[in-house]
N, C-alpha and C positions, 0 to 999 in steps of 0.2 A: 635886202640881204640878211637882215636880222633874223628872219624866219628860218634860215638855213640850218642853224645849229639846233633849233628846236625840232625840226623835221628829222634830222640825223639821229638825235637822241631817241625820239619816239619810234624810229624804225631800225635802231641799232641791231637788235636781235635778228630781224628779218634780213638785213644786209649781210650779217655774218652767216646765217643759214643758207642764203643763196650762194655765197662764195664757197661754202662747204660742199654744196652740190657739185660745183665745178671741180673742186679739188679731189673729190672721190673718183673722178674719171681719169684713168691713167693714160693721158694723152702724150705718150712718149713717141715723138716723131722719128727718133733714130732707129727704132726697132719695129720691123714690119708686122710683128705679131700683135702690135697694139693699133693696127690700122683702123679697125672699127671703132676703137675708143677715141682716137683722134677725131674721126668724123663725127662721132657722137658729141664730142665737146664743141665742135664747130656749130652743130645744130642747137646745142644748149645756149651758146653765146648769142646766136641769132634770135632764139626765143626770148632771152632776157633783154636784149637790145630793143626788141619790138615792144615788150612789156614796159620798158622805160620810157617809151614815147617816140622812138626813132621811126622814120618813114622809109619806105622802099628798102627794107632790110632783105638781104639775099645772100646766099652762098654762091660766090663766084668761083667757078672751077679754074684750076691751074693744072700743069702737068703733074703736080703732086697733090698736096692737101688744099682744100678750098680756102678762100679768103672771105671773111665775113664783112660785108659792106652795109652801111646804113647811113642815114642822113636826117638832118632836121634843118630845112632851109626856110627861114622866116622872112627874109628881105634881101633881095639881090644887091641892094646898095650897102649892106652891112658886110664887114669882113667875115671870112670863113676860116674856121680852125679845123684842120685835119688831124684826128687822133689816131695814132698808130700804137698797136700792142700785139702781143702774140699769145695764143692759147695752148701751144705745145710746151712740153716740159722735158727736162733732162731725165735720163734713166735714173732709177732710184738706187742702183747698186753702189756699194755693197749693202745688201739688205740687213745683214747681221749687225751692222753698226747703228741701225735706227733704234731709238728707244720706244717708238710707237710706229704703227704702220704708216708707210709713206703716203698711202692713199686713204688713210683713215684719219682725217683732220681732227685735231684736238687742241684745246687751248690750255696752255700751262704757263704759270708765272715763272719768270726768270729774273735774275738780278738786273739785267738791262731793261727788261720789259715787265715791271711790277704789275701792270694792268693786264698782263697776259699776252702770250704770243701764239699764233696759229701755226702748229707744227704739221707740215705736209709738203710733199714735193710740189713745187709750183706756187706755194703760198706767197712768196715774194717775187719770184722770177718765173712767169710774169702774170700769173692769173690774178693774184691779189691786187697788183698794181694796175693791171689792165681793167679789172672790174670796177675799180674806183671811178673810172671815167663813165662807165655805164650808169653807175649809181649817181654820179654827179649830174648827168643829163636828167635823170629822174628828179633829183632835187631841184634843179633849175626850172624844169617844166611844171612841177607840182606847185612851186612857189612863184611862178610867173616872173622869173628873173633871167631867162635866157636872153643875153644881150646881142648875140650874133649867130651866124650860121655854124653848123658843125657837121662834119663827116667822120665816119669811122672806117678804118681799114685794119682789121684784126687777122693776122696770118697764123698759119699752123706749121711753119717750117723754120722759125728763127733759130732753134737749137741745132739745126743741121745746115746752117749757112744761108738760108733764104734764097736757095738757088733759082726758084721760079718767080720770086717777087719782082726782079728786074724786068722780066718779060711782061708781067702783069701791069706794072707801072707804065711801061712804054706803050702798051696797048690801051690804056685807060686814062690818058693824060687829061682829057676833058672832064671825065667823071670825077677825077681826083683834084681838079682845079681848086686851089685854096690860097690863103695868104700866109699861113704858117703851119708847121707841124708840131704837135704836142705829144711828147713821149714820156712815159713813166716806166723806166726800166733801169734806173740808176739808184744811187743811194744818197743819204745825207750824212753829215759827220756825226750827228747825235740827235736824240729827241729834243734836247735843249740847245742844239746848235745846227740850225738849218743851213743847207748849202745847195748849190746848183752846179752840176757838171758843165763846164764850158769847153771841155776837150775830151776826146776819146781817142784811144790808140787803135790803129789798124791791125790787121791780122793776116799772117801767112801760115797755113797749117798743112803739114806734109806727113806722109808715112814712108818710112824707109825699110828696105829689106836687104839683108846681107846674106848671101848664099855661098856655102863652101862645097863640101863633098856632096855626092848625089844621094846620100842617105845618112841617117844617124849612125855614128860609129862607136865601137867599144873604146872607151877612153884609155884603157890599159894598152890595147894593141896599137892604137893610132895616136894617142895623146903625145904631144911633143914633136910629132912628125907632120901633122896636118893642121892647117889653120882652123881655129875654133871660131866660127862666125859670131857667137855670143861675146867672146872676148874681144874680137876685132871690132864689133859694133861699139862696145863700151869704150875702147881706145879711141875710135873715131869721134864719138860724141864728146869725150873728154877734151879732145883737141880743139873743139869748137869755141872754147873760152880759154883765155890765158890766166896767169896768176892774179890778175886784177879783175877777173870776171868780165873782161872786155871781149866781145865777140870777134873771132879771128877770120871770119869770112871776108875775103878781099872785096872792097867796095860797099860793104854792109852799111857803113856810116856816112857814105858820100853825100846823101841827100838829107841827113838829119838836121832839123831846124833847131839850132842851139839858142837857148834863152839867154838874155842879157843878165848882167849882175843884178840890175835893178829888178828884173822880173823874178829872178831866183830869190832875191831878198823878200819880195812881196809874198812869194809862195811859202817862204819859211815862216811867215806869220800865222799860217794855218795851224790851229791847235793840234798837237800830236803828242800822245803819251807813249813813249817807247816801251816802258815797263808794262803798261796795260796791254800793249800790242803783243809783246812776247809772252806775257802771262796767258792771254787769251788763246794763243796758239800752242802753248806748252813747250816753248823753245827757250834756250838760254841766251841766244844772241841772234841778230839779224845778219844777213849775208847778201852781198850784191856788188854792183859795179863800184869800184873804188872812186872816191871823189864826189859821191852824190849821197844825199840823205835818203831815208826810206821813202818819204813822200815823193821825192824826185825820181827815185828808181821805179816807182809804180805809176808815175804820171807823165813824165816828160822824157824818159829814156826808153829806147827799144830793148827788147829782151829775147832770149832764146831759152826755151824750157822743154824738157822731156816730159810728155804727158802720160806715156806708157811705154813699157819695154818688156819683151818676152822672148823666149827661146829655150829649147831643151826640155828636160823633164822637170815638172813642178808638182808632181803628185806626192802622195804619202810615201815615206820611206826613201830608200836610196836606189838610184839607177845610174850606174856609171856610164853615162852616154856623152858623146861629143856631138852636139846638135848639127844638123846639116844647114840650118838657117836660123836667123834671129831678126826680130823686127822691133821697130820703135815708132811712136807717134810724137811729133815735135811741133810746137807752136812758137811763132815769133810775133811778138807784139810790136807794132810799128808806130812811129810818131810823125807829126806833120812834115810833109814833103817826101816821105818815103812812099813807094808804090808797091803794093802787094805782089803784083805779077813780076816786077823786077827783082824783088827780094827772093821770091820763090825760085826764079831762074839762077840767081847768084848762089843760093843754097845748093841747088841740084848740081850745078857745075862744080862747085867746091867739094861737095861730099863725094862725088864720083872720082874727082881728082885725087883725093887723099886715100882712097881705098887701095890696099895692097893688091898685087896681081893674084894672090891666092884666093880671092873672093870675087864675087860678082855683086854689084850694087844696083838696086832699083829705087828710084824716088817717085812716089805717087803724090801729086798735089791733091789736096782735098778742097778746102774752100778758103776764101780770103776776103778782105775788105779794107777800105781806106780809112786813114785817120780823119778827125774832124775837129774844127775849132769854131766856137761861137764868140761873137763880139759882145763884150759886156756893156756896150753903149747902145745895143740894138733895141728896137721896140719890144721884141719878144722876150729878151732877157729882162728888161726893166719891168715888164708886166709880171713875169714870174717872180722876180725879186720882191715886188710890191705885194703880190698875193701872199707870199710866204711870210713877209713881215707882218701882214695883217693877221694871219692865223697863229704864227709862232711867237709874235711879239718882239722879234728882233730881225735885223737884216741878215739875209743869207750870205754865206761866204762863197765866192766863185772858186771851184776846184777843178782839177784835172783827173778824170777817171782813168783807171788802169785797164778797164775792160774794153771790149770792142762791140759796136753795134754797126756792122758794115752797111746797113741800109741807109744810115743817116747821110753818108756821102752820096749814095745812090739817089736819094730823094733830091738833093741839091742839084745833082747833075741832070736828072731827067725832068724834074718838075720845077726847078729853079726856086725851090723853097728852102728856107732856113728852118732848123728844128730847135726847139727848146727842150732840154732834158731835165724835166722836173720830177725826179724820183723821190720816194719816201722810205725806201728800205735802209737797212744798216749793213755795213760791210761784215758785221759779225753774225748776220742772219743765215750763214751757212749755205749760200747759194751754190748749187751744183754738188753739194756735199750731203752726207747723211744728216738727218735732223734739221733740214731746212725749215725756217720759220719766218713769220712776219708779225710784227707787233699789232695788237688790236688798236692801240693808240695811233700807229702809223697809217693803218688802213682807213680809220675814220678821219684822221687829220688830212689825208689825201682827198677824201670826198668833200671835206670842208673847204680845202684850199683851191681846188680846181675851178669852182665857179668864180672865185675872185680873179683867177687868171683871165677867164673869159671877160669879166667886167672891165679889168684894166686894159686888156688888149683891145677891146671894142672902143675905148675912149679915144677921141681924136688927139 
């Protein structure tokens, strides 16, 4: 394994150049106008996986974008690791807030990344982290240290809910047969403070529409006499939380798994600098559910957030209009024991119930996913922890992630496999935001660490 570092350093520039090739392709799965680019990215991943030494690499069709599959099976008696990642990215909007082109990758030094960070959409989520595994395979094969079998499943619809992945997994259980799933789509606490996510929140995502009059109205002639859908929508949304930021939907908390005092005390030991947190975000104070810390609010408590809201005239200048309708997109992050379908139903019933007779309300569910927990005494967690300790020089801290990766629960249900979430990004890397970036240190550290996970997981 000593040869790994030398190989990575000798090929550092090539590894970066290859990632830049991927980042230049705008594989935005949410926008149909990028369809050809998404497919082009899948083809590029196939090409690079083949060059890295994988066998039987193919683009497997789905009802949406293809899944890139590849494998390297060296001995049927050895364990098999199934690597999951995604090649699609979030839209880059708003473009005017980017300091450089979202699909023109560039390395710039930052305070957090003195060795430089790769600025581009998808650099951290998830092209950079996914491609670490492709390069790690190359590293292991070139240095003759691949200790077990490996399979790759790289999809192109994660950013739009992985709606076709479930069908694919169900139809290809034998092909995907493995012992554990390895995913790098999460973060660490810091470059000097490694961590492993042992929990993910689930997700219920809905879009609501409030409709009043059959057309936009003159606000002078009709204002004060007819319900304003934009105002009604705001009032309805505001009522979804009380003065303690506790969600008011009946039954919302019924299935929430509450942590014990001991578990919360252990969680409180996680290093967290509140001032650094607020300074990074440019805010004066934090806000959330009363009685819980910031770490708890983002890791072990369910939430309800407005992701977008619109209605009426928003162009230049003034237009005194009373809009005929208003819309919002709302996401709810869920914790263990909560079920996304149940929460979606509770939300829809409640939202329609609180609507005044003066408007009509429609609730459109988009996508969802279930929460997930990893046991810190499991073989996969211990292998990941040992690998990170090997390359970072200190034991990683188990953390609860605030985000959602719905397919993790799906994998356990359909394949009977546990997943280990060994990510290398930072929460400050602006995922889903303008100026997304990924540290050069993090990218190379991931390529270095992954082979050690293989090594320790393969050990009896």
